N, C-alpha and C positions, 0 to 999 in steps of 0.2 A: 322318146328321148328328148328332153328340152335343152336347147342349146342357147348360149348367151348372144347369139347373133342370127340374122335372117339369111335367107338365100341371097337376097340382093347384096347384103354386106359381104358375104363370103366370096361371091364372084367379083365384087368391086375391089377386093384386096388383089386378086389376080390381075385385074385391069391396071391397077396402080403399079404393080410390080412389073408387069410386061412393059408398060409405057415408059418407065423410068430406066429399067435395067436390061432391056431386050438384048443390047450388044454383048453384055456379059453372059447372059443365058445362052445366046448363040455360040460364044466362044467355048462355054463349057460343053455344049453339044458336039462341037467339032473336035474338041480335045478328047471327048469320050469315044468318038469314032476312031480317032488315032490310036488311043490306048487299046481298044478292042481289037483292031486289025493287027497291032503289034503282038498281042497275045496269040492270036490265031496263027501268025506267021512264025512264032517262036523268036521274034526279034524284039524283045522287051527287057526292061529292067524291073524286076519284082518290086524293088523299093520305089521307083518312079510311079508305078501303077498304084501302089498303096498311098503314096503321098497325094497323088491325084484324087483318090477316093476320100482322103482326109480333107482335102480342100473342098470337095463337093459338099461335105457334111458341115464344114465350117461356114461355107457360103450360105447354105440353107438355114443354118442356125441364125446368122446375123442378118443376111439380105432379105430373108423371108419371114421367119418367126419373129425376130426381134424388130426389125424395121417396119413391117407391114401388118402381120397377123396379130401382134399384140394390141394393135389399135382397136380390135373388135372382140379379143378373146384374152382375158387375163392369164389363162393357162399357157398362153403362147410363150411367156417368159420362161416357164419351166420346160416347155418343149425345146426352147433354144438352148437351154442349159444341157439337156439330154443329148441334143444333136451335137453340141460342142464336146461333150463327153466322148461320143462315138468318134468324132474327128480325132480327139486325142488318143484314143485306143488305136485307131488306124495308123496315126502317126508313129506311136511307140512301136507297133508291129513293123512298120517300115524301117525304123531305126534298128530294130533287132534283126531284121531280115527273116522273120519267122514264117513268112508266107511265101510259097512258091507257086507261081502260075504256069499252066501248061494247057496244051490242047490235045485231047485224046477222043477217039470215037466211043465215048461211054455215055450212058444215060445221064450221069451227073453233069458231064461237060456239055452235052447237048442241051440239058435243061438250063444250065447257066448261060450258054450262048443265046438261047431263045429269050431268056429274061433281059439280057442286054439289048438285043435287037428290039424287043418290045419297048424298052425304056426309051430307046432312040426314036421309035415311031410314036411315042406317047403324044408329043405335041400335035401330030397330025391326026391322031385318033381323037384327041380332045376336040380339035376344031371341027371334026366330022360328026362326033357323037354328042358333044356336050353343049357347045355354043358357038358364039362368034368371037373371034379374036378382037381385042385383047382380054375379053372376059372369060378366059379359059386357063387352066393350069397348063403350063408349057414345060420348061426345063429348069433345073436348079431349085425346084420346089420339093416338098418332102416325099411324095409318092414316087415319082420317077427316079428320084435319088435312091430310095429304098430298093426299088426294082433293079436299078443298075448295080448297086453294091452287092446285093444277094447273088445276082448273075455272075459278077466277076468272082465273088468268094467261092462260088460253085466250080469255077474254071481253075481249080487248084489241085495240087497232088492229093490232098485230103481236104474235105470241107472244113473251113476255119470257123468252127461252131462258136467259140467264144465271142468272136467278132460279129456274129449274126444275132446275138440276143437282142440288142436294141433295134436293129432293122426289123426283126420279126415282131417285137412288141409294137413297133410303129405300124407294121402291116395290119395289126389287129385294130389299132386305134384309128389310123388313117383310112382304113378300109371301110369304115362306117360312112365315109363320104359317098361311096359307091351307091348306098341305100338311101341315105338322107338327102343327098343333093343330085342324085341320078348321074354321078360322075362314073359313067359305065367303064372307062379304062382302069379304074382302080380295083375292079374285081380281080384283076391280075395279081394283086397282093395276096389273095387267098391261094392262088396257084403257086406263088413264091414260097408261101408256107408249106404247102404240100410237097413241093419239089425238094425243100430242105429236109423234110421228114423222110421222104422216100430215099434220097441220096444218103441219109445217115443210116437208115435201117437196112438198106440192101447190102452194103459192104459188110456190115456186122453179120448178116445171115450167111453171106459167102464165107466169111472167116470162120464161123462156127462150123459150117458144113465141111470145110477143109480140115479143121482141127479134128473133127470127129471121124473122118474117113480112115486115117491111119489106125486109129484105135479099133475101128470096126474090122479092118483087115487083119490086125493082130489077133483079135478074138476068134476070127474064122480059122486062122492058123492053129490056134490052140485047140 
């Protein structure tokens, strides 16, 4: 796969982003921890969490794709538009109050919490596995933002599938960095896709088996 930029240019973008915007990236990281703990404790506002996720996508759109990545990749302006669209979708959902966060000991919720924790650990993993700061992806950039969002959206009463379309598409596009640039932490994007698939299929299987059980009982009585 031929890319319009080199490895050197790719990591130089992160260096420029981190050098200029590290206080904001650190603030997003700390706010993410606060939002996560509030959901775990049940002391949260669904709307505020959704607004925060919308802010994350708007930040990544403007502060990363448009301000930095566009300098080496013409497709970055398109990416910025898509990320801004996702921010808008999350914002509309916050306004409507259509997403309800919760914490229950289910596979879906454990998968979501694991992805959130992983996204928070992402900067440290990148420093250990990818390179030397500031030439590494940290926080507020596309891949950890995607992992964080999918994780939160799995920590809901029902998986918010329409809001996961763009994150999952990015998981497939952005996941290529894991292979092309040896950004090993990005392999978790594949795990995120699998987590959504399992969390979607498993409840459907349970519902079908539950619906089928009464019919089977009635047939035996006959």
